[in-house]
VMD Tcl script that builds the backbone (N, CA, C; Angstrom):
set m [mol new atoms 270]
animate dup $m
set s [atomselect $m all]
$s set {name element resname resid chain x y z} {
  {N N ARG 1 A 71.876 -19.705 -115.225}
  {CA C ARG 1 A 70.511 -20.027 -114.480}
  {C C ARG 1 A 69.674 -21.019 -115.145}
  {N N TYR 2 A 70.041 -21.502 -116.319}
  {CA C TYR 2 A 69.137 -22.329 -117.053}
  {C C TYR 2 A 69.694 -23.800 -116.783}
  {N N ALA 3 A 71.058 -23.880 -116.405}
  {CA C ALA 3 A 71.553 -25.218 -116.263}
  {C C ALA 3 A 70.921 -26.024 -115.271}
  {N N SER 4 A 70.393 -25.430 -114.193}
  {CA C SER 4 A 69.688 -26.338 -113.243}
  {C C SER 4 A 68.696 -27.253 -113.837}
  {N N LYS 5 A 68.017 -26.889 -114.868}
  {CA C LYS 5 A 66.943 -27.429 -115.426}
  {C C LYS 5 A 67.196 -28.820 -116.286}
  {N N PHE 6 A 68.696 -28.848 -116.571}
  {CA C PHE 6 A 68.998 -29.927 -117.533}
  {C C PHE 6 A 70.174 -30.766 -116.855}
  {N N ASN 7 A 69.963 -31.971 -117.274}
  {CA C ASN 7 A 70.978 -33.003 -116.479}
  {C C ASN 7 A 72.227 -33.352 -117.110}
  {N N THR 8 A 72.524 -32.964 -118.322}
  {CA C THR 8 A 73.803 -33.337 -119.073}
  {C C THR 8 A 74.308 -31.904 -119.507}
  {N N ALA 9 A 75.713 -32.009 -119.655}
  {CA C ALA 9 A 76.339 -30.749 -120.428}
  {C C ALA 9 A 75.743 -30.591 -121.899}
  {N N ASN 10 A 75.674 -31.582 -122.533}
  {CA C ASN 10 A 75.050 -31.440 -123.974}
  {C C ASN 10 A 73.690 -30.910 -123.883}
  {N N GLN 11 A 72.753 -31.180 -122.941}
  {CA C GLN 11 A 71.571 -30.548 -122.834}
  {C C GLN 11 A 71.702 -29.007 -122.542}
  {N N VAL 12 A 72.578 -28.731 -121.748}
  {CA C VAL 12 A 72.837 -27.190 -121.326}
  {C C VAL 12 A 73.261 -26.481 -122.571}
  {N N VAL 13 A 74.122 -27.084 -123.466}
  {CA C VAL 13 A 74.548 -26.340 -124.681}
  {C C VAL 13 A 73.416 -26.176 -125.649}
  {N N ILE 14 A 72.581 -27.288 -125.705}
  {CA C ILE 14 A 71.604 -27.234 -126.577}
  {C C ILE 14 A 70.472 -26.131 -126.275}
  {N N ALA 15 A 70.221 -26.204 -124.869}
  {CA C ALA 15 A 69.342 -25.234 -124.316}
  {C C ALA 15 A 69.979 -23.868 -124.609}
  {N N ARG 16 A 70.998 -23.502 -124.510}
  {CA C ARG 16 A 71.585 -22.201 -124.563}
  {C C ARG 16 A 71.545 -21.712 -126.211}
  {N N LYS 17 A 71.579 -22.696 -127.006}
  {CA C LYS 17 A 71.609 -22.364 -128.380}
  {C C LYS 17 A 70.078 -21.889 -128.764}
  {N N LEU 18 A 69.104 -22.744 -128.268}
  {CA C LEU 18 A 67.828 -22.596 -128.498}
  {C C LEU 18 A 67.386 -21.202 -127.900}
  {N N ILE 19 A 67.891 -20.787 -126.707}
  {CA C ILE 19 A 67.592 -19.454 -126.072}
  {C C ILE 19 A 68.253 -18.302 -126.841}
  {N N THR 20 A 69.281 -18.537 -127.448}
  {CA C THR 20 A 69.987 -17.608 -128.121}
  {C C THR 20 A 69.353 -17.242 -129.582}
  {N N CYS 21 A 68.911 -18.272 -130.019}
  {CA C CYS 21 A 68.247 -18.029 -131.425}
  {C C CYS 21 A 66.605 -17.855 -131.312}
  {N N TYR 22 A 66.142 -16.731 -131.603}
  {CA C TYR 22 A 64.856 -16.465 -131.536}
  {C C TYR 22 A 63.822 -17.255 -132.213}
  {N N HIS 23 A 64.195 -17.511 -133.455}
  {CA C HIS 23 A 63.380 -18.335 -134.288}
  {C C HIS 23 A 64.307 -19.660 -134.712}
  {N N CYS 24 A 64.024 -20.691 -133.828}
  {CA C CYS 24 A 64.995 -21.809 -134.037}
  {C C CYS 24 A 64.059 -23.073 -133.643}
  {N N VAL 25 A 64.281 -23.977 -134.541}
  {CA C VAL 25 A 63.607 -25.293 -134.453}
  {C C VAL 25 A 64.703 -26.306 -134.496}
  {N N MET 26 A 64.655 -27.175 -133.614}
  {CA C MET 26 A 65.740 -28.296 -133.504}
  {C C MET 26 A 64.954 -29.706 -133.652}
  {N N PRO 27 A 65.122 -30.284 -134.680}
  {CA C PRO 27 A 64.319 -31.593 -134.776}
  {C C PRO 27 A 65.083 -32.642 -134.144}
  {N N VAL 28 A 64.542 -33.414 -133.321}
  {CA C VAL 28 A 65.253 -34.710 -132.740}
  {C C VAL 28 A 64.338 -35.897 -132.858}
  {N N SER 29 A 64.774 -36.773 -133.637}
  {CA C SER 29 A 63.932 -38.163 -133.807}
  {C C SER 29 A 64.130 -38.949 -132.602}
  {N N LYS 30 A 63.200 -39.903 -132.497}
  {CA C LYS 30 A 63.336 -40.952 -131.440}
  {C C LYS 30 A 64.596 -41.702 -131.389}
  {N N GLY 31 A 65.152 -41.959 -132.560}
  {CA C GLY 31 A 66.344 -42.724 -132.644}
  {C C GLY 31 A 67.506 -42.084 -132.455}
  {N N THR 32 A 67.513 -40.752 -132.188}
  {CA C THR 32 A 68.801 -39.986 -132.096}
  {C C THR 32 A 69.443 -40.046 -130.772}
  {N N SER 33 A 70.799 -40.062 -130.755}
  {CA C SER 33 A 71.294 -39.980 -129.513}
  {C C SER 33 A 71.643 -38.750 -129.120}
  {N N GLN 34 A 71.935 -38.554 -127.785}
  {CA C GLN 34 A 72.190 -37.176 -127.147}
  {C C GLN 34 A 73.470 -36.570 -128.008}
  {N N GLN 35 A 74.396 -37.524 -128.313}
  {CA C GLN 35 A 75.505 -36.834 -129.165}
  {C C GLN 35 A 75.350 -36.299 -130.425}
  {N N ASP 36 A 74.139 -36.787 -131.135}
  {CA C ASP 36 A 73.883 -36.314 -132.278}
  {C C ASP 36 A 72.308 -35.823 -132.139}
  {N N PRO 37 A 72.196 -34.406 -131.754}
  {CA C PRO 37 A 70.886 -33.850 -131.425}
  {C C PRO 37 A 70.073 -33.781 -132.627}
  {N N GLY 38 A 70.516 -33.874 -133.937}
  {CA C GLY 38 A 69.686 -33.680 -135.125}
  {C C GLY 38 A 70.165 -32.401 -135.862}
  {N N SER 39 A 69.348 -32.087 -136.762}
  {CA C SER 39 A 69.786 -30.657 -137.581}
  {C C SER 39 A 69.142 -29.577 -136.797}
  {N N VAL 40 A 69.728 -28.467 -137.065}
  {CA C VAL 40 A 69.198 -27.112 -136.425}
  {C C VAL 40 A 68.805 -26.299 -137.598}
  {N N LEU 41 A 67.741 -25.927 -137.656}
  {CA C LEU 41 A 67.030 -25.109 -138.619}
  {C C LEU 41 A 66.698 -23.709 -138.137}
  {N N TYR 42 A 67.530 -22.835 -138.596}
  {CA C TYR 42 A 67.348 -21.150 -138.324}
  {C C TYR 42 A 66.360 -20.750 -139.354}
  {N N LEU 43 A 65.414 -20.031 -138.779}
  {CA C LEU 43 A 64.486 -19.438 -139.665}
  {C C LEU 43 A 64.684 -17.834 -139.496}
  {N N ARG 44 A 65.486 -17.371 -140.486}
  {CA C ARG 44 A 65.778 -15.932 -140.294}
  {C C ARG 44 A 64.974 -14.988 -141.250}
  {N N ASN 45 A 64.802 -13.794 -141.103}
  {CA C ASN 45 A 64.089 -12.882 -141.838}
  {C C ASN 45 A 62.638 -13.315 -141.842}
  {N N THR 46 A 62.192 -13.749 -140.823}
  {CA C THR 46 A 60.649 -14.153 -140.641}
  {C C THR 46 A 59.845 -12.932 -140.395}
  {N N PRO 47 A 58.832 -12.787 -141.232}
  {CA C PRO 47 A 58.072 -11.585 -141.122}
  {C C PRO 47 A 57.370 -11.644 -139.652}
  {N N PRO 48 A 57.404 -10.564 -138.944}
  {CA C PRO 48 A 56.938 -10.470 -137.715}
  {C C PRO 48 A 55.472 -10.836 -137.608}
  {N N GLU 49 A 54.723 -10.617 -138.394}
  {CA C GLU 49 A 53.278 -10.911 -138.390}
  {C C GLU 49 A 53.230 -12.433 -138.533}
  {N N LEU 50 A 54.042 -13.066 -139.331}
  {CA C LEU 50 A 53.951 -14.558 -139.364}
  {C C LEU 50 A 54.318 -15.158 -138.096}
  {N N ALA 51 A 55.473 -14.573 -137.455}
  {CA C ALA 51 A 55.900 -15.142 -136.276}
  {C C ALA 51 A 54.808 -14.994 -135.180}
  {N N ARG 52 A 54.250 -13.720 -135.017}
  {CA C ARG 52 A 53.053 -13.582 -134.019}
  {C C ARG 52 A 51.936 -14.576 -134.219}
  {N N LYS 53 A 51.688 -14.864 -135.551}
  {CA C LYS 53 A 50.541 -15.763 -135.715}
  {C C LYS 53 A 50.797 -17.245 -135.537}
  {N N LEU 54 A 52.236 -17.596 -135.806}
  {CA C LEU 54 A 52.703 -18.947 -135.376}
  {C C LEU 54 A 52.668 -19.092 -133.891}
  {N N ARG 55 A 53.182 -18.077 -133.086}
  {CA C ARG 55 A 53.178 -18.315 -131.717}
  {C C ARG 55 A 51.739 -18.373 -131.126}
  {N N ALA 56 A 50.857 -17.605 -131.890}
  {CA C ALA 56 A 49.479 -17.660 -131.291}
  {C C ALA 56 A 49.006 -18.974 -131.593}
  {N N ALA 57 A 48.997 -19.450 -132.662}
  {CA C ALA 57 A 48.543 -20.735 -132.978}
  {C C ALA 57 A 49.165 -21.779 -132.147}
  {N N ALA 58 A 50.512 -21.676 -131.822}
  {CA C ALA 58 A 51.075 -22.699 -130.872}
  {C C ALA 58 A 50.481 -22.674 -129.516}
  {N N ALA 59 A 50.108 -21.413 -128.962}
  {CA C ALA 59 A 49.342 -21.143 -127.803}
  {C C ALA 59 A 48.143 -21.893 -127.819}
  {N N LEU 60 A 47.342 -21.545 -128.708}
  {CA C LEU 60 A 46.040 -22.118 -128.905}
  {C C LEU 60 A 46.039 -23.640 -128.934}
  {N N SER 61 A 47.028 -24.196 -129.494}
  {CA C SER 61 A 46.960 -25.803 -129.498}
  {C C SER 61 A 47.638 -26.240 -128.257}
  {N N GLY 62 A 48.219 -25.335 -127.356}
  {CA C GLY 62 A 48.613 -25.818 -126.037}
  {C C GLY 62 A 50.138 -26.322 -126.168}
  {N N LYS 63 A 51.014 -25.999 -127.337}
  {CA C LYS 63 A 52.150 -26.434 -127.555}
  {C C LYS 63 A 53.114 -25.350 -127.396}
  {N N ARG 64 A 54.462 -25.703 -127.213}
  {CA C ARG 64 A 55.575 -24.668 -127.294}
  {C C ARG 64 A 55.756 -24.302 -128.730}
  {N N PHE 65 A 56.178 -23.097 -128.935}
  {CA C PHE 65 A 56.656 -22.751 -130.336}
  {C C PHE 65 A 57.434 -23.504 -131.092}
  {N N PRO 66 A 58.617 -24.017 -130.756}
  {CA C PRO 66 A 59.360 -24.989 -131.592}
  {C C PRO 66 A 58.794 -26.239 -131.892}
  {N N GLY 67 A 58.056 -26.825 -130.955}
  {CA C GLY 67 A 57.340 -28.003 -131.266}
  {C C GLY 67 A 56.247 -27.925 -132.124}
  {N N TYR 68 A 55.468 -26.796 -132.014}
  {CA C TYR 68 A 54.442 -26.578 -133.043}
  {C C TYR 68 A 54.895 -26.278 -134.459}
  {N N VAL 69 A 55.952 -25.444 -134.620}
  {CA C VAL 69 A 56.505 -25.399 -135.896}
  {C C VAL 69 A 57.093 -26.750 -136.419}
  {N N MET 70 A 57.663 -27.450 -135.499}
  {CA C MET 70 A 58.103 -28.781 -136.053}
  {C C MET 70 A 56.933 -29.761 -136.668}
  {N N GLU 71 A 55.655 -29.740 -135.845}
  {CA C GLU 71 A 54.616 -30.528 -136.235}
  {C C GLU 71 A 53.989 -29.816 -137.570}
  {N N VAL 72 A 54.093 -28.349 -137.825}
  {CA C VAL 72 A 53.562 -28.022 -139.045}
  {C C VAL 72 A 54.529 -28.475 -140.226}
  {N N LEU 73 A 55.700 -28.477 -139.961}
  {CA C LEU 73 A 56.832 -28.931 -141.096}
  {C C LEU 73 A 56.494 -30.182 -141.282}
  {N N GLN 74 A 56.391 -31.203 -140.341}
  {CA C GLN 74 A 56.306 -32.610 -140.511}
  {C C GLN 74 A 54.988 -32.872 -141.248}
  {N N ALA 75 A 54.017 -32.200 -141.002}
  {CA C ALA 75 A 52.750 -32.317 -141.672}
  {C C ALA 75 A 52.702 -32.044 -143.104}
  {N N HIS 76 A 53.593 -30.934 -143.216}
  {CA C HIS 76 A 53.541 -30.493 -144.749}
  {C C HIS 76 A 54.347 -31.473 -145.587}
  {N N VAL 77 A 55.456 -31.957 -145.017}
  {CA C VAL 77 A 56.259 -32.891 -145.527}
  {C C VAL 77 A 55.533 -34.132 -145.798}
  {N N ALA 78 A 54.777 -34.588 -144.900}
  {CA C ALA 78 A 53.939 -36.009 -145.046}
  {C C ALA 78 A 52.948 -35.579 -146.116}
  {N N GLU 79 A 52.392 -34.536 -146.311}
  {CA C GLU 79 A 51.524 -34.260 -147.327}
  {C C GLU 79 A 52.060 -34.352 -148.744}
  {N N LEU 80 A 53.255 -33.847 -148.728}
  {CA C LEU 80 A 53.974 -33.789 -150.122}
  {C C LEU 80 A 54.385 -35.423 -150.406}
  {N N GLU 81 A 54.756 -36.011 -149.290}
  {CA C GLU 81 A 55.148 -37.457 -149.674}
  {C C GLU 81 A 53.882 -38.190 -150.160}
  {N N ARG 82 A 52.728 -37.839 -149.475}
  {CA C ARG 82 A 51.386 -38.434 -149.916}
  {C C ARG 82 A 51.135 -38.322 -151.239}
  {N N LYS 83 A 51.375 -36.959 -151.742}
  {CA C LYS 83 A 50.962 -36.645 -153.146}
  {C C LYS 83 A 52.077 -37.054 -154.042}
  {N N GLY 84 A 53.052 -37.718 -153.615}
  {CA C GLY 84 A 54.275 -38.202 -154.540}
  {C C GLY 84 A 55.219 -37.022 -154.996}
  {N N PHE 85 A 55.135 -35.929 -154.291}
  {CA C PHE 85 A 56.160 -34.990 -154.707}
  {C C PHE 85 A 57.441 -35.095 -153.997}
  {N N LEU 86 A 57.496 -35.846 -152.963}
  {CA C LEU 86 A 58.732 -36.279 -152.220}
  {C C LEU 86 A 58.742 -37.844 -152.018}
  {N N PRO 87 A 59.864 -38.408 -152.080}
  {CA C PRO 87 A 59.925 -39.980 -151.725}
  {C C PRO 87 A 59.567 -39.997 -150.274}
  {N N LYS 88 A 58.969 -41.166 -150.044}
  {CA C LYS 88 A 58.543 -41.465 -148.871}
  {C C LYS 88 A 59.582 -41.758 -147.631}
  {N N SER 89 A 59.500 -41.309 -146.463}
  {CA C SER 89 A 60.450 -41.326 -145.479}
  {C C SER 89 A 60.727 -42.982 -144.983}
  {N N LYS 90 A 61.939 -43.135 -144.653}
  {CA C LYS 90 A 62.106 -44.650 -144.228}
  {C C LYS 90 A 61.734 -44.843 -142.807}
}
mol reanalyze $m
mol bondsrecalc $m
mol representation Tube
mol addrep $m
C-alpha cells in the first residue's frame, strides 16, 4: 500500500526498511545517488522516555522524527568539529 507514494523500486525498498525499523535514521546527502542511499543507522535499546521526548521535540519543531534526529546528530557533530574534537568535514 505504500508503493503508490514512491516512483522508483529503490524508493519503495527504502521506505519499507524505514517503516519496518521503528527507530531508524537514514542519512542521505545532496551528492548521493539513488543507488547509494547512504548509511543506515539503527538505534536499538532506546529508552522509551527518550524516544517520546525526541518525537515530541520533532513535532514541536514541525519536522518528522528521522529528519529531526538527523538534524540533532549533524548539529552535535558540527559542534565537535568546531571545538576541534573531530576533523572538519570535506
